[in-house]
Each structure stands twice: as structure tokens, then as C-alpha cells.
C-alpha positions as CSV (number, residue, x, y, z in Angstrom):
1,M,99.7,251.0,-30.0
2,P,98.0,251.1,-33.5
3,D,99.6,247.8,-34.5
4,G,98.5,246.1,-31.3
5,V,102.0,245.7,-30.0
6,P,102.4,247.2,-26.5
7,D,105.1,249.7,-25.5
8,A,106.1,247.5,-22.6
9,M,106.3,243.7,-22.2
10,R,107.4,241.0,-19.7
11,A,110.8,239.5,-20.1
12,A,113.0,237.2,-18.0
13,V,116.1,239.3,-17.4
14,Y,119.4,237.9,-16.3
15,R,121.0,240.4,-13.8
16,G,124.2,238.6,-12.9
17,D,125.1,236.5,-9.9
18,S,123.1,233.6,-11.4
19,R,119.9,235.7,-11.0
20,I,117.1,235.7,-13.5
21,A,113.6,237.1,-13.0
22,A,110.6,238.4,-14.9
23,E,110.5,242.2,-15.3
24,S,108.7,244.8,-17.3
25,V,110.9,246.2,-20.1
26,A,110.4,248.2,-23.2
27,T,109.2,246.3,-26.3
28,P,112.0,246.4,-28.9
29,D,111.8,248.9,-31.7
30,L,112.3,247.8,-35.3
31,G,114.7,248.8,-38.1
32,P,113.6,248.7,-41.7
33,G,114.7,245.1,-42.4
34,E,113.7,243.6,-39.1
35,I,110.7,241.7,-37.7
36,L,109.1,241.6,-34.3
37,I,108.1,238.1,-33.1
38,R,105.4,237.5,-30.5
39,V,107.0,234.6,-28.7
40,E,104.7,231.7,-28.0
41,S,107.2,228.9,-27.0
42,C,110.9,228.9,-26.3
43,G,112.8,225.9,-25.1
44,V,115.4,226.1,-22.3
45,C,118.8,225.0,-23.7
46,H,121.7,223.7,-21.7
47,T,123.9,226.5,-22.9
48,D,121.4,229.0,-21.4
49,L,121.8,227.2,-18.1
50,K,125.6,227.4,-18.2
51,K,125.5,231.1,-19.1
52,I,123.3,231.8,-16.1
53,E,124.8,229.5,-13.5
54,Y,128.4,230.3,-14.3
55,N,127.8,234.0,-15.2
56,L,129.6,233.6,-18.5
57,L,128.2,236.8,-20.1
58,A,127.9,240.3,-18.7
59,P,124.4,241.3,-17.6
60,P,121.7,242.4,-18.3
61,R,120.5,240.1,-21.0
62,V,117.5,238.1,-22.1
63,F,118.4,234.6,-23.0
64,G,116.4,231.9,-24.9
65,H,117.0,231.0,-28.5
66,E,114.8,228.0,-29.3
67,T,112.0,230.4,-30.4
68,A,108.7,229.9,-32.1
69,G,106.0,232.5,-32.4
70,V,104.0,234.8,-34.6
71,V,105.2,237.8,-36.6
72,A,103.7,240.8,-34.8
73,K,105.3,243.7,-36.8
74,V,107.6,244.1,-39.8
75,G,110.0,246.8,-40.8
76,S,109.4,248.9,-43.9
77,R,111.7,246.9,-46.1
78,V,110.4,243.4,-45.2
79,T,108.4,241.7,-47.9
80,R,108.8,238.0,-47.2
81,Y,107.0,238.0,-43.9
82,A,103.8,239.7,-42.7
83,P,102.0,240.1,-39.3
84,G,100.3,236.8,-38.5
85,D,102.9,234.5,-40.0
86,R,103.8,231.7,-37.7
87,V,107.6,231.3,-37.6
88,I,110.7,229.9,-35.9
89,V,113.9,231.9,-35.8
90,F,117.6,231.1,-35.7
91,H,119.6,233.5,-33.6
92,H,122.9,232.9,-35.5
93,I,123.4,233.1,-39.3
94,P,126.8,233.2,-41.0
95,C,128.0,235.6,-43.6
96,G,128.5,232.9,-46.2
97,H,131.8,234.1,-47.7
98,C,134.5,234.4,-45.1
99,F,137.4,232.0,-44.5
100,Y,135.4,229.8,-42.2
101,C,132.2,229.8,-44.3
102,E,134.1,228.6,-47.3
103,R,135.1,225.6,-45.2
104,R,131.6,225.1,-43.8
105,L,132.7,226.0,-40.3
106,Y,129.8,228.4,-39.9
107,A,129.9,228.5,-36.1
108,Q,133.4,230.1,-36.3
109,C,132.3,232.9,-38.7
110,P,132.6,236.3,-37.1
111,V,129.1,237.2,-38.3
112,Y,127.7,234.0,-37.0
113,K,129.1,234.8,-33.6
114,K,127.0,238.0,-33.5
115,V,123.6,237.2,-32.0
116,G,120.9,238.5,-34.3
117,V,117.8,238.2,-32.1
118,T,117.2,240.3,-29.0
119,A,114.5,241.3,-26.5
120,G,116.5,244.3,-25.4
121,F,119.9,244.8,-23.8
122,E,122.9,243.1,-25.4
123,P,121.6,240.5,-27.9
124,A,121.4,237.1,-26.3
125,G,118.5,235.3,-28.1
126,G,115.5,237.0,-26.5
127,G,113.2,234.1,-26.5
128,F,112.5,234.4,-22.8
129,A,110.3,237.4,-23.5
130,Q,106.9,238.2,-24.9
131,Y,108.4,239.9,-28.0
132,A,111.8,239.4,-29.7
133,R,113.4,241.4,-32.5
134,A,115.1,239.6,-35.4
135,M,117.7,241.7,-37.1
136,D,118.0,242.1,-40.9
137,W,120.6,239.4,-41.6
138,I,118.5,236.9,-39.6
139,V,115.3,237.9,-41.4
140,E,117.1,237.3,-44.8
141,R,118.2,233.7,-44.1
142,G,117.3,232.6,-40.5
143,V,113.5,232.4,-40.3
144,E,111.3,229.5,-41.3
145,K,107.5,229.6,-41.6
146,I,105.6,227.0,-39.4
147,P,103.0,225.1,-41.4
148,D,99.3,225.0,-40.3
149,G,98.7,222.3,-37.7
150,V,102.1,222.3,-36.2
151,S,102.1,223.4,-32.6
152,F,104.6,226.0,-31.3
153,D,105.9,223.5,-28.8
154,Q,106.8,221.2,-31.6
155,A,108.2,224.0,-33.8
156,C,110.6,225.4,-31.1
157,W,112.7,222.2,-31.6
158,V,113.9,223.2,-35.1
159,E,117.1,224.9,-33.8
160,P,118.2,222.1,-31.4
161,V,117.4,219.4,-34.0
162,N,119.6,221.3,-36.4
163,T,122.5,221.2,-34.0
164,C,122.1,217.5,-33.5
165,L,121.7,216.8,-37.2
166,K,124.9,218.8,-37.9
167,G,126.7,216.4,-35.5
168,V,125.2,213.3,-37.0
169,E,126.1,214.4,-40.6
170,S,129.7,215.0,-39.5
171,L,130.1,211.3,-38.5
172,G,129.6,209.8,-42.0
173,L,127.7,206.9,-40.5
174,R,127.4,203.6,-42.3
175,R,124.3,201.3,-42.2
176,S,126.4,198.5,-40.5
177,D,127.6,200.8,-37.7
178,T,127.0,200.4,-34.0
179,V,126.8,203.8,-32.3
180,A,127.0,204.5,-28.6
181,I,125.2,207.6,-27.3
182,L,126.2,208.7,-23.8
183,G,123.4,210.7,-22.2
184,Q,119.7,210.4,-22.9
185,G,118.4,213.8,-21.9
186,P,116.5,215.8,-24.4
187,I,119.5,216.2,-26.7
188,G,120.6,212.6,-26.3
189,L,117.2,211.4,-27.2
190,V,117.1,213.6,-30.3
191,F,120.4,212.0,-31.3
192,T,118.8,208.6,-30.8
193,M,115.9,209.5,-33.0
194,L,118.2,210.8,-35.8
195,V,120.8,208.0,-35.6
196,R,118.7,204.9,-35.1
197,P,117.2,204.8,-38.7
198,R,120.7,205.2,-40.2
199,V,122.6,202.3,-38.4
200,S,122.3,198.7,-37.4
201,S,122.2,199.4,-33.6
202,V,122.3,202.2,-31.0
203,I,123.5,201.4,-27.5
204,A,122.9,204.3,-25.1
205,S,123.3,205.2,-21.4
206,D,121.6,207.4,-18.8
207,T,121.4,207.3,-15.0
208,I,117.6,208.1,-15.0
209,P,115.2,205.1,-15.5
210,Y,112.5,207.1,-17.3
211,R,115.0,208.4,-19.8
212,R,116.3,204.8,-20.4
213,E,112.7,203.7,-21.0
214,L,112.1,206.4,-23.6
215,S,115.4,205.6,-25.3
216,C,114.4,202.0,-25.7
217,Q,111.0,203.1,-27.1
218,F,112.9,205.1,-29.7
219,G,114.9,202.0,-30.8
220,A,118.0,202.0,-28.7
221,E,119.3,199.6,-26.0
222,C,119.9,201.7,-23.0
223,F,121.9,201.0,-19.8
224,D,122.7,202.6,-16.5
225,P,126.4,203.8,-16.9
226,R,127.1,203.8,-13.1
227,A,129.4,201.2,-11.7
228,T,127.5,198.9,-9.3
229,P,128.2,195.2,-8.5
230,A,125.3,194.2,-10.8
231,T,125.9,196.7,-13.7
232,K,129.6,197.4,-13.5
233,T,130.4,196.5,-17.1
234,A,126.9,196.0,-18.6
235,L,127.2,198.9,-21.0
236,E,130.7,198.1,-22.2
237,D,130.0,194.4,-22.3
238,R,126.9,195.0,-24.5
239,V,128.9,197.2,-26.9
240,R,131.7,194.5,-27.2
241,R,129.2,191.7,-27.8
242,A,127.4,193.8,-30.5
243,T,130.7,194.4,-32.3
244,D,132.6,191.1,-32.1
245,G,134.7,192.6,-29.4
246,R,135.9,195.6,-31.4
247,G,134.0,198.5,-29.8
248,A,131.6,201.1,-31.1
249,D,132.1,202.6,-34.6
250,C,131.0,206.0,-33.3
251,V,130.4,207.4,-29.8
252,I,128.4,210.5,-29.2
253,V,128.9,212.3,-25.9
254,A,125.6,214.0,-25.3
255,A,126.1,214.9,-21.6
256,S,128.8,216.7,-19.7
257,A,129.3,214.5,-16.6
258,R,132.8,213.8,-15.4
259,G,134.4,210.7,-16.9
260,L,132.1,210.4,-20.0
261,V,134.8,211.2,-22.6
262,E,137.1,208.7,-21.0
263,Q,134.3,206.2,-21.1
264,A,133.7,207.0,-24.7
265,L,137.3,206.1,-25.5
266,R,136.9,202.7,-23.7
267,L,133.7,202.0,-25.6
268,S,135.2,202.8,-29.1
269,R,137.1,200.6,-31.5
270,P,140.4,201.6,-33.1
271,G,139.6,204.1,-35.9
272,A,136.3,205.1,-34.3
273,K,134.9,208.7,-34.3
274,I,134.1,210.2,-31.0
275,L,131.8,213.3,-31.1
276,L,131.9,215.8,-28.3
277,F,128.6,217.7,-28.2
278,A,128.0,218.7,-24.6
279,Q,131.5,219.9,-23.7
280,T,130.8,223.6,-24.1
281,S,132.4,225.1,-21.0
282,A,136.0,226.3,-21.0
283,A,136.2,225.1,-17.4
284,E,135.8,221.4,-18.4
285,R,139.0,219.4,-18.6
286,I,139.6,216.0,-20.2
287,E,142.6,213.8,-19.5
288,I,143.3,211.0,-22.0
289,A,146.2,209.0,-23.2
290,G,147.7,210.3,-26.5
291,A,148.1,206.7,-27.7
292,D,144.3,206.2,-27.5
293,I,144.1,208.8,-30.3
294,C,147.4,208.4,-32.2
295,V,148.1,204.6,-32.0
296,G,144.3,203.8,-31.9
297,E,143.8,206.1,-34.9
298,R,140.6,207.5,-33.4
299,V,139.1,210.8,-34.4
300,L,138.1,213.1,-31.5
301,Q,135.9,215.8,-32.9
302,G,133.5,218.5,-31.8
303,S,130.3,219.9,-33.1
304,Y,128.8,223.1,-32.0
305,S,125.6,225.1,-32.8
306,A,123.6,225.1,-36.0
307,D,124.4,224.7,-39.7
308,V,122.5,227.0,-42.1
309,D,122.8,224.4,-44.9
310,L,120.7,222.0,-42.7
311,Q,118.1,224.6,-41.8
312,A,115.4,223.4,-44.3
313,E,116.0,219.7,-43.5
314,S,115.8,220.3,-39.8
315,A,112.6,222.2,-40.3
316,R,111.2,219.4,-42.4
317,L,112.1,216.8,-39.8
318,V,110.3,218.8,-37.0
319,F,107.3,220.0,-39.0
320,S,106.5,216.6,-40.5
321,G,106.2,215.0,-37.1
322,E,108.8,212.4,-38.1
323,L,110.4,213.0,-34.8
324,P,108.0,212.8,-31.8
325,L,109.5,215.8,-30.1
326,E,106.6,217.0,-28.0
327,R,106.9,213.7,-26.1
328,L,110.1,215.1,-24.7
329,I,108.5,218.1,-23.1
330,S,107.9,217.5,-19.5
331,H,107.4,221.0,-18.1
332,R,105.9,224.3,-19.4
333,F,106.3,227.5,-17.4
334,S,105.3,231.1,-17.7
335,L,107.9,233.9,-17.5
336,D,107.0,234.6,-13.9
337,S,108.2,231.0,-13.0
338,I,111.5,231.3,-14.9
339,S,113.6,230.6,-11.8
340,E,111.7,227.3,-11.2
341,A,112.0,226.4,-14.9
342,I,115.8,227.0,-14.8
343,R,116.1,224.9,-11.6
344,I,114.2,221.9,-13.0
345,A,116.2,222.1,-16.3
346,R,119.5,222.3,-14.4
347,Y,118.7,219.6,-11.8
348,P,116.3,217.1,-13.6
349,G,114.1,214.8,-11.6
350,E,113.0,211.3,-12.3
351,T,110.5,212.3,-15.0
352,S,111.7,215.7,-16.2
353,L,113.1,216.2,-19.7
354,K,112.6,219.3,-21.8
355,V,111.5,222.5,-20.2
356,V,109.7,225.1,-22.3
357,I,108.7,228.7,-21.6
358,H,105.4,230.1,-22.7
359,P,105.8,233.9,-22.5
360,Q,102.2,234.8,-23.3
361,E,100.7,232.6,-20.6
362,T,100.3,232.8,-16.9
363,L,100.4,229.1,-16.1
364,T,103.1,227.9,-13.8
365,N,103.5,224.3,-15.0
366,A,101.6,222.0,-17.3
């Protein structure tokens, strides 16, 4: 093609029955207010994994929404971006004026719920493809330019960092607080990076030793949450000792293992805030005593997806290098190895953390 964009491209297409594989598909066409992004790096998010494993959305679709790349082509009405610009893109942007937007509940906005980035088929993010099309309302407010010197692997963290920052901001943390963070996978570690400078102590947990080691490097004390004769109460005892027996001021549940919400209640003091971040499946059930919330005056709250008001700040945190996010990337895969990438992200090993897809490359893992 004259603009250098091919008519066909490679994309990892979800076909139902938990199946996803690289195929040749048509490169998306553009409308007047849209841009086409040549995807260089796209992180694998846990919500992608759930959609694929549990077949939550009708096929076919191209998932992937932690997207960084280069503008390859622009629509006739686009003036803010030009081919060659290095950018990240958010796949959800709210309308800004509905009932929910007026209350800053952007993830509940009907426009926000419409996915605005696609690599073909029903829009689903499109980052697991060589090219993705950003629709006009996304181009208006959901794209950030990547500064020179920032890698695409670093830049693709802007969206997930935004989601974590949204959760942190909702807690109203105080400098004297003790915060417990349950789960130190990629998202839990981002929470640790964001929370630790704001409070007096972070006490975290994870079952994988390598993740506990990294958590400590980022300023937390980290424990194995599993009950054994030697460590049966180590996490809870440490929280109690750090708070004169009261319990944590805030607990962030950054993993979705069974029993974690109940543990969060045990770790928390009366009046504490408990943030559910990883409980995104309608199939997950939690059984708690009403008195733990009512009599204990605790606040059980959720936080989901990104906040457009925090977009610039999340970009600054990532682009500045203030958060050492590339250290969390353990695996990089090409589109042809998408099944292996999904497997490793879904069932992490002893040293695996963030999995990233490089659609333009042929490497299998690096």
C-alpha cells in the first residue's frame, strides 16, 4: 500500500472454547477521526485471561488492551497525531457528562463500556495484533504520546498503572497507615510501588518466593500466606505487631484466590477500608459475616478499570521511570506463540511475572 500499511496482518484471534491462535486477517480500515497504531508491545492482562478461559465474550475477537506502538496512519480529520508518533492508547474513555461521569464513576458510563480499539471483529482491545484501530472518541481523549527514550515495554504499563492508581486514590491513605496487600503478582507489585511512598509500612503476601523477594526490594515486608506449622500466623501476627494489635488500616486484595477476602477481614482493624481489585468474575462468591462490616464499621469497596482523570499522572509515573516496571516483565512472546504466552500468564511459574506480546517480532520468548 502507498502508506506502507499492508492489506493483511497477523492477529491472535479468539475463536471460542478457550481457543486463541495467530491468523492472517484484514488490516482495519480507518474512519475520518481515527488512527491506526502499529502495535509494538501489549501486556497480557488478567481480565484477558478470564475472558479466554471462561469464554465470557462471544467470538471471534482480538483481545489485548495494554497497548504501545507507533501511529501508522491517520484519518482525514486527525490533526493531533501523525504517522511516526509513538503512543499508548486506552481502550475505554467515558462520555464525561452522564449520570455516572458526574459522580466520577467512569467505568459505569455507557460510552466507557463501549470498547474503542479494535483489530477487527467485535471491538475487544486489539492489542494482540500487528495493527489496531483507535476510534474517534478514543483519539480525542485516550491517547498519550511516548517520550523519546522510553521503551515500548515500559510504555505499555500506562493503562494498568492507571487502574492501580485509581484504587489507591480511592483509599484516602494517611502517612501513618499500615497497608496490607494480598498478592504480589504484577498488579500487586504495582500497588506496592504506588503505596509504599505514601504510608508508614506495607505488609504483603504471596505464595511464590521470587515475588516475595521483589516485594521486599520495593519496600514491603512480604510473607507466605499459606498455613503451615511454621508460618500459620506469620502474616497476621506481623500486621498485629505493626499496629499495636488493631489490624491494618487498609487491605488491598490484588489476587483472586479463594479465601483472600475473608483473610483481608481478619487482617483489618475496625473502620478499615478493604479494596477488592481482582474479583472481576461474576462466578466468584464471597461469604462474610455482616457484623464484620456493620459492627466493625469497615468499608468494603471495589475499584475497576481506568480513570480518565488520572491518565496524565499515570503516564508521568510510567514515562519518568519512577516505577521500575520493566523489571516485572519476565516473558516476551510473538503472536505465533500466543497460546504459550496465555498459559504462562494463567499458570505462573517460580520466576514468571508479566507476560508481554511483541506483534512485530518472530521471537518466541526473551
